[in-house]
MDTraj code that builds the backbone (N, CA, C; nanometers):
import mdtraj as md
import numpy as np

residues = "UNK UNK UNK UNK UNK UNK UNK UNK UNK UNK UNK UNK UNK UNK UNK UNK UNK UNK UNK UNK UNK UNK UNK UNK UNK UNK UNK UNK UNK UNK UNK UNK UNK UNK UNK UNK UNK UNK UNK UNK UNK UNK UNK UNK UNK UNK UNK UNK UNK UNK UNK UNK UNK UNK UNK UNK UNK UNK UNK UNK UNK UNK UNK UNK UNK UNK UNK UNK UNK UNK UNK UNK UNK UNK UNK UNK UNK UNK UNK UNK UNK UNK UNK UNK UNK UNK UNK UNK UNK UNK UNK UNK UNK UNK UNK UNK UNK UNK UNK UNK UNK UNK UNK UNK UNK UNK UNK UNK UNK UNK UNK UNK UNK UNK UNK UNK UNK UNK UNK UNK UNK UNK UNK UNK UNK UNK".split()
xyz = np.array([
    [-0.4261, 2.9394, -1.0540],
    [-0.4777, 2.8447, -0.9569],
    [-0.3719, 2.7381, -0.9274],
    [-0.3477, 2.7110, -0.8017],
    [-0.2573, 2.6099, -0.7631],
    [-0.3399, 2.4919, -0.7064],
    [-0.3173, 2.3729, -0.7631],
    [-0.3974, 2.2569, -0.7189],
    [-0.3034, 2.1411, -0.6966],
    [-0.3452, 2.0540, -0.6085],
    [-0.2683, 1.9325, -0.5808],
    [-0.3600, 1.8146, -0.6040],
    [-0.3054, 1.7070, -0.6532],
    [-0.3859, 1.5890, -0.6839],
    [-0.3353, 1.4664, -0.6091],
    [-0.4241, 1.3955, -0.5520],
    [-0.3914, 1.2752, -0.4749],
    [-0.4862, 1.1638, -0.5151],
    [-0.4332, 1.0442, -0.5284],
    [-0.5119, 0.9230, -0.5481],
    [-0.4843, 0.8312, -0.4312],
    [-0.5932, 0.7860, -0.3642],
    [-0.5763, 0.7017, -0.2456],
    [-0.6582, 0.5735, -0.2648],
    [-0.5934, 0.4599, -0.2472],
    [-0.6630, 0.3321, -0.2432],
    [-0.6656, 0.2917, -0.0964],
    [-0.7846, 0.2828, -0.0398],
    [-0.7975, 0.2609, 0.1015],
    [-0.8442, 0.1187, 0.1351],
    [-0.7822, 0.0633, 0.2320],
    [-0.8292, -0.0573, 0.2958],
    [-0.8441, -0.1752, 0.2013],
    [-0.7395, -0.1986, 0.1216],
    [-0.7355, -0.3230, 0.0411],
    [-0.7109, -0.4373, 0.1378],
    [-0.7946, -0.5416, 0.1342],
    [-0.7875, -0.6452, 0.2344],
    [-0.7362, -0.7770, 0.1720],
    [-0.6438, -0.8413, 0.2471],
    [-0.5886, -0.9674, 0.2054],
    [-0.5753, -1.0573, 0.3258],
    [-0.5919, -1.1889, 0.3069],
    [-0.5602, -1.2862, 0.4068],
    [-0.4233, -1.3442, 0.3765],
    [-0.3260, -1.3238, 0.4638],
    [-0.1900, -1.3688, 0.4390],
    [-0.1393, -1.4464, 0.5585],
    [-0.0481, -1.5387, 0.5269],
    [0.0247, -1.6062, 0.6348],
    [0.1477, -1.5241, 0.6606],
    [0.1396, -1.4487, 0.7711],
    [0.2455, -1.3536, 0.8075],
    [0.2700, -1.3581, 0.9558],
    [0.3961, -1.3459, 0.9957],
    [0.4261, -1.3441, 1.1379],
    [0.5661, -1.3968, 1.1644],
    [0.6193, -1.3601, 1.2775],
    [0.7581, -1.3955, 1.3108],
    [0.7708, -1.5458, 1.3369],
    [0.6813, -1.6017, 1.4140],
    [0.6930, -1.7444, 1.4476],
    [0.6142, -1.8341, 1.3522],
    [0.6597, -1.9584, 1.3422],
    [0.5947, -2.0543, 1.2522],
    [0.4506, -2.0790, 1.2960],
    [0.4222, -2.0794, 1.4247],
    [0.2865, -2.1005, 1.4762],
    [0.1983, -1.9830, 1.4282],
    [0.2485, -1.8648, 1.4342],
    [0.1711, -1.7464, 1.3907],
    [0.1390, -1.7538, 1.2399],
    [0.2295, -1.8119, 1.1641],
    [0.2116, -1.8210, 1.0174],
    [0.1259, -1.9397, 0.9750],
    [0.0826, -2.0237, 1.0694],
    [-0.0011, -2.1386, 1.0341],
    [-0.1369, -2.0963, 0.9807],
    [-0.1903, -1.9883, 1.0317],
    [-0.3223, -1.9394, 0.9883],
    [-0.3064, -1.8061, 0.9176],
    [-0.3952, -1.7805, 0.8219],
    [-0.3959, -1.6496, 0.7573],
    [-0.4402, -1.5435, 0.8542],
    [-0.3780, -1.4274, 0.8401],
    [-0.4163, -1.3117, 0.9181],
    [-0.4596, -1.1999, 0.8207],
    [-0.5546, -1.1188, 0.8641],
    [-0.6040, -1.0139, 0.7797],
    [-0.5092, -0.8939, 0.7776],
    [-0.4777, -0.8506, 0.6571],
    [-0.3927, -0.7363, 0.6337],
    [-0.4733, -0.6301, 0.5590],
    [-0.4602, -0.5046, 0.5989],
    [-0.5242, -0.3942, 0.5289],
    [-0.4123, -0.3038, 0.4715],
    [-0.4239, -0.2699, 0.3446],
    [-0.3224, -0.1877, 0.2809],
    [-0.3882, -0.0603, 0.2271],
    [-0.3246, 0.0519, 0.2532],
    [-0.3673, 0.1790, 0.1962],
    [-0.2464, 0.2387, 0.1198],
    [-0.2727, 0.2829, -0.0013],
    [-0.1689, 0.3453, -0.0837],
    [-0.2154, 0.4827, -0.1200],
    [-0.1256, 0.5828, -0.1065],
    [-0.1575, 0.7184, -0.1464],
    [-0.0536, 0.7640, -0.2471],
    [-0.1036, 0.8179, -0.3592],
    [-0.0135, 0.8760, -0.4609],
    [-0.0377, 1.0257, -0.4658],
    [0.0675, 1.1017, -0.4603],
    [0.0615, 1.2473, -0.4701],
    [0.1305, 1.2863, -0.6008],
    [0.0518, 1.3435, -0.6906],
    [0.1043, 1.3769, -0.8206],
    [0.1723, 1.5108, -0.8224],
    [0.2815, 1.5175, -0.9014],
    [0.3548, 1.6439, -0.9146],
    [0.2703, 1.7502, -0.9857],
    [0.1849, 1.7065, -1.0759],
    [0.0947, 1.7977, -1.1433],
    [-0.0404, 1.7260, -1.1655],
    [-0.1408, 1.8007, -1.1976],
    [-0.2729, 1.7440, -1.2202],
    [-0.2647, 1.6412, -1.3361],
    [-0.3070, 1.5192, -1.3153],
    [-0.3042, 1.4198, -1.4235],
    [-0.3832, 1.4672, -1.5454],
    [-0.3307, 1.4431, -1.6625],
    [-0.3983, 1.4813, -1.7863],
    [-0.5394, 1.4197, -1.7946],
    [-0.5586, 1.3070, -1.7336],
    [-0.6883, 1.2396, -1.7360],
    [-0.7986, 1.3250, -1.6761],
    [-0.7629, 1.4191, -1.5914],
    [-0.8644, 1.5116, -1.5351],
    [-0.9338, 1.5871, -1.6465],
    [-0.8634, 1.6103, -1.7559],
    [-0.9191, 1.6885, -1.8671],
    [-0.9672, 1.5999, -1.9817],
    [-0.9043, 1.4818, -1.9955],
    [-0.9340, 1.3977, -2.1133],
    [-1.0184, 1.2763, -2.0840],
    [-1.0250, 1.2371, -1.9593],
    [-1.0936, 1.1107, -1.9188],
    [-1.0337, 0.9872, -1.9876],
    [-0.9060, 0.9918, -2.0146],
    [-0.8353, 0.8764, -2.0759],
    [-0.7574, 0.8056, -1.9651],
    [-0.7858, 0.6781, -1.9483],
    [-0.7240, 0.5990, -1.8411],
    [-0.5737, 0.5896, -1.8563],
    [-0.5236, 0.5937, -1.9795],
    [-0.3788, 0.5845, -1.9982],
    [-0.3053, 0.7122, -1.9621],
    [-0.3786, 0.8143, -1.9165],
    [-0.3158, 0.9389, -1.8756],
    [-0.3236, 0.9614, -1.7245],
    [-0.3420, 0.8504, -1.6550],
    [-0.3405, 0.8538, -1.5106],
    [-0.2922, 0.7181, -1.4595],
    [-0.2958, 0.6954, -1.3297],
    [-0.2627, 0.5645, -1.2739],
    [-0.3919, 0.4868, -1.2586],
    [-0.3997, 0.3723, -1.3208],
    [-0.5177, 0.2886, -1.3135],
    [-0.5178, 0.2173, -1.1763],
    [-0.6177, 0.2443, -1.0969],
    [-0.6146, 0.1828, -0.9617],
    [-0.6483, 0.0361, -0.9626],
    [-0.7115, -0.0146, -1.0683],
    [-0.7299, -0.1587, -1.0789],
    [-0.5923, -0.2264, -1.0986],
    [-0.5125, -0.1705, -1.1876],
    [-0.3772, -0.2243, -1.2102],
    [-0.2940, -0.2127, -1.0849],
    [-0.3034, -0.0994, -1.0153],
    [-0.2281, -0.0766, -0.8934],
    [-0.2692, -0.1768, -0.7856],
    [-0.3993, -0.2018, -0.7692],
    [-0.4431, -0.2966, -0.6667],
    [-0.3946, -0.4389, -0.6968],
    [-0.3897, -0.4764, -0.8245],
    [-0.3392, -0.6086, -0.8645],
    [-0.1892, -0.6163, -0.8385],
    [-0.1181, -0.5090, -0.8586],
    [0.0258, -0.5062, -0.8338],
    [0.0522, -0.5210, -0.6824],
    [-0.0263, -0.4572, -0.6013],
    [-0.0128, -0.4687, -0.4566],
    [-0.0383, -0.6126, -0.4105],
    [-0.1436, -0.6738, -0.4647],
    [-0.1740, -0.8113, -0.4285],
    [-0.0620, -0.9072, -0.4729],
    [-0.0072, -0.8827, -0.5913],
    [0.1020, -0.9679, -0.6413],
    [0.2214, -0.9666, -0.5432],
    [0.2548, -0.8477, -0.4938],
    [0.3629, -0.8364, -0.3977],
    [0.3283, -0.9126, -0.2718],
    [0.2067, -0.8940, -0.2234],
    [0.1645, -0.9589, -0.0966],
    [0.1689, -1.1102, -0.1070],
    [0.1471, -1.1625, -0.2242],
    [0.1356, -1.3064, -0.2423],
    [0.2640, -1.3754, -0.2963],
    [0.3649, -1.2952, -0.3239],
    [0.4879, -1.3540, -0.3851],
    [0.5687, -1.4366, -0.2890],
    [0.5545, -1.4119, -0.1576],
    [0.6290, -1.4910, -0.0606],
    [0.5592, -1.4819, 0.0759],
    [0.6036, -1.5597, 0.1694],
    [0.5537, -1.5525, 0.3069],
    [0.6392, -1.4519, 0.3796],
    [0.5745, -1.3530, 0.4391],
    [0.6462, -1.2483, 0.5104],
    [0.6465, -1.2740, 0.6603],
    [0.7539, -1.2344, 0.7253],
    [0.7619, -1.2362, 0.8698],
    [0.7101, -1.1074, 0.9288],
    [0.7389, -0.9936, 0.8640],
    [0.7125, -0.8620, 0.9175],
    [0.6291, -0.7756, 0.8252],
    [0.5415, -0.6932, 0.8814],
    [0.4674, -0.5998, 0.7988],
    [0.5608, -0.4900, 0.7458],
    [0.6706, -0.4667, 0.8145],
    [0.7689, -0.3688, 0.7658],
    [0.8261, -0.4119, 0.6286],
    [0.8622, -0.5384, 0.6201],
    [0.9172, -0.5902, 0.4933],
    [0.8122, -0.5877, 0.3837],
    [0.6922, -0.6320, 0.4192],
    [0.5833, -0.6300, 0.3219],
    [0.5583, -0.4895, 0.2724],
    [0.5484, -0.3950, 0.3607],
    [0.5233, -0.2571, 0.3240],
    [0.6350, -0.1974, 0.2364],
    [0.7585, -0.2273, 0.2717],
    [0.8729, -0.1774, 0.1914],
    [0.8710, -0.2412, 0.0500],
    [0.8419, -0.3698, 0.0433],
    [0.8372, -0.4340, -0.0885],
    [0.7253, -0.3749, -0.1736],
    [0.6098, -0.3458, -0.1138],
    [0.5033, -0.2830, -0.1897],
    [0.5434, -0.1436, -0.2373],
    [0.5989, -0.0656, -0.1457],
    [0.6478, 0.0685, -0.1787],
    [0.7455, 0.0644, -0.2966],
    [0.8424, -0.0233, -0.2864],
    [0.9458, -0.0350, -0.3916],
    [0.8884, -0.0763, -0.5266],
    [0.7972, -0.1757, -0.5264],
    [0.7387, -0.2243, -0.6506],
    [0.6545, -0.1160, -0.7160],
    [0.5740, -0.0463, -0.6392],
    [0.4846, 0.0543, -0.6931],
    [0.5658, 0.1754, -0.7420],
    [0.6635, 0.2166, -0.6627],
    [0.7419, 0.3375, -0.6923],
    [0.8073, 0.3302, -0.8319],
    [0.8588, 0.2154, -0.8687],
    [0.9304, 0.2069, -0.9962],
    [0.8360, 0.2086, -1.1163],
    [0.7066, 0.1959, -1.0950],
    [0.6077, 0.1959, -1.2046],
    [0.5394, 0.3313, -1.2200],
    [0.5629, 0.4263, -1.1333],
    [0.4887, 0.5516, -1.1324],
    [0.5482, 0.6560, -1.2259],
    [0.4660, 0.7486, -1.2682],
    [0.5192, 0.8614, -1.3494],
    [0.6244, 0.9382, -1.2684],
    [0.7240, 0.9937, -1.3326],
    [0.8233, 1.0710, -1.2618],
    [0.7630, 1.1814, -1.1799],
    [0.8165, 1.2017, -1.0605],
    [0.7687, 1.3087, -0.9720],
    [0.6503, 1.2687, -0.8857],
    [0.5959, 1.1530, -0.9042],
    [0.4839, 1.1073, -0.8215],
    [0.5363, 1.0566, -0.6867],
    [0.4787, 1.1045, -0.5807],
    [0.5203, 1.0592, -0.4476],
    [0.4238, 0.9511, -0.4019],
    [0.4731, 0.8666, -0.3142],
    [0.3936, 0.7504, -0.2720],
    [0.4029, 0.7297, -0.1221],
    [0.2943, 0.6824, -0.0655],
    [0.2886, 0.6403, 0.0730],
    [0.2165, 0.5072, 0.0780],
    [0.2691, 0.4147, 0.1567],
    [0.2070, 0.2837, 0.1733],
    [0.1904, 0.2578, 0.3227],
    [0.0750, 0.2106, 0.3617],
    [0.0491, 0.1751, 0.5007],
    [-0.0028, 0.0303, 0.5030],
    [0.0580, -0.0510, 0.5883],
    [0.0155, -0.1908, 0.6039],
    [-0.0276, -0.2110, 0.7491],
    [-0.1474, -0.2633, 0.7662],
    [-0.2008, -0.2879, 0.9006],
    [-0.2274, -0.4373, 0.9169],
    [-0.1707, -0.4929, 1.0210],
    [-0.2108, -0.6299, 1.0605],
    [-0.3316, -0.6062, 1.1512],
    [-0.4492, -0.6392, 1.0967],
    [-0.5741, -0.6023, 1.1601],
    [-0.5948, -0.6588, 1.3011],
    [-0.5680, -0.7856, 1.3201],
    [-0.5865, -0.8476, 1.4507],
    [-0.4631, -0.9368, 1.4833],
    [-0.3544, -0.8715, 1.5181],
    [-0.2374, -0.9529, 1.5537],
    [-0.2643, -1.0385, 1.6760],
    [-0.1915, -1.1454, 1.6895],
    [-0.2177, -1.2364, 1.8017],
    [-0.1598, -1.1853, 1.9342],
    [-0.1876, -1.0614, 1.9631],
    [-0.1472, -1.0006, 2.0891],
    [-0.2769, -0.9491, 2.1532],
    [-0.3241, -1.0129, 2.2607],
    [-0.4571, -0.9844, 2.3144],
    [-0.4851, -0.8369, 2.3449],
    [-0.3893, -0.7635, 2.3941],
    [-0.4160, -0.6255, 2.4305],
    [-0.4072, -0.5292, 2.3159],
    [-0.3645, -0.5739, 2.1977],
    [-0.3518, -0.4881, 2.0793],
    [-0.4859, -0.4871, 2.0044],
    [-0.5759, -0.3995, 2.0415],
    [-0.7132, -0.3993, 1.9931],
    [-0.7300, -0.3371, 1.8534],
    [-0.6470, -0.2458, 1.8140],
    [-0.6656, -0.1785, 1.6855],
    [-0.5592, -0.2083, 1.5845],
    [-0.4934, -0.3221, 1.5985],
    [-0.3948, -0.3654, 1.5005],
    [-0.2608, -0.2999, 1.5158],
    [-0.1700, -0.3440, 1.4270],
    [-0.0358, -0.2879, 1.4218],
    [-0.0151, -0.2333, 1.2813],
    [0.0426, -0.1132, 1.2705],
    [0.0548, -0.0469, 1.1400],
    [0.1989, -0.0041, 1.1143],
    [0.2394, -0.0258, 0.9893],
    [0.3686, 0.0256, 0.9430],
    [0.3424, 0.1113, 0.8180],
    [0.4024, 0.2279, 0.8150],
    [0.3877, 0.3203, 0.7001],
    [0.5214, 0.3627, 0.6500],
    [0.5282, 0.3790, 0.5200],
    [0.6509, 0.4304, 0.4532],
    [0.6065, 0.5233, 0.3424],
    [0.6759, 0.6398, 0.3278],
    [0.6336, 0.7347, 0.2252],
    [0.7494, 0.8207, 0.1797],
    [0.7231, 0.8967, 0.0712],
    [0.8217, 0.9883, 0.0176],
    [0.8114, 1.1298, 0.0805],
    [0.7210, 1.1495, 0.1715],
    [0.7086, 1.2829, 0.2275],
    [0.7498, 1.2847, 0.3723],
    [0.7799, 1.4022, 0.4209],
    [0.8360, 1.4172, 0.5596],
    [0.7349, 1.3783, 0.6671],
    [0.6202, 1.4356, 0.6635],
    [0.5230, 1.4131, 0.7708],
    [0.4345, 1.2963, 0.7368],
    [0.4499, 1.1875, 0.8117],
    [0.3637, 1.0712, 0.7931],
    [0.2361, 1.1026, 0.8703],
    [0.1226, 1.0944, 0.8002],
    [-0.0045, 1.1260, 0.8658],
    [-0.0763, 1.0033, 0.9070],
])
top = md.Topology()
chain = top.add_chain()
for i, resn in enumerate(residues, 1):
    res = top.add_residue(resn, chain, resSeq=i)
    for name in ("N", "CA", "C"):
        top.add_atom(name, md.element.get_by_symbol(name[0]), res)
traj = md.Trajectory(xyz[None], top)
């Protein structure tokens, strides 16, 4: 049997002061973050139910928030890359990662569904 394992944290929400201009950064804006981990093999925790044999998503969500709050960002691209880099260095070898950052309601009137930046270790960004 060939199986693939994925862990996805969807729609982590944060209020951040983010934006190119100082006026845009005066108020917090809502950011949504989704992280996807693709494991090279089935995590041992699938058989043992031991948290130390997989990636703890509570720890991962706290790591993501720490990156988001460490500084004031101008761009979602920089924020996404910093999250990707911080998470990647903590993962088990062979684990692939994708990070998506959405500015939910950017201050652009015609942009109704937000602005999204994604970065991943795989070819096809979905």
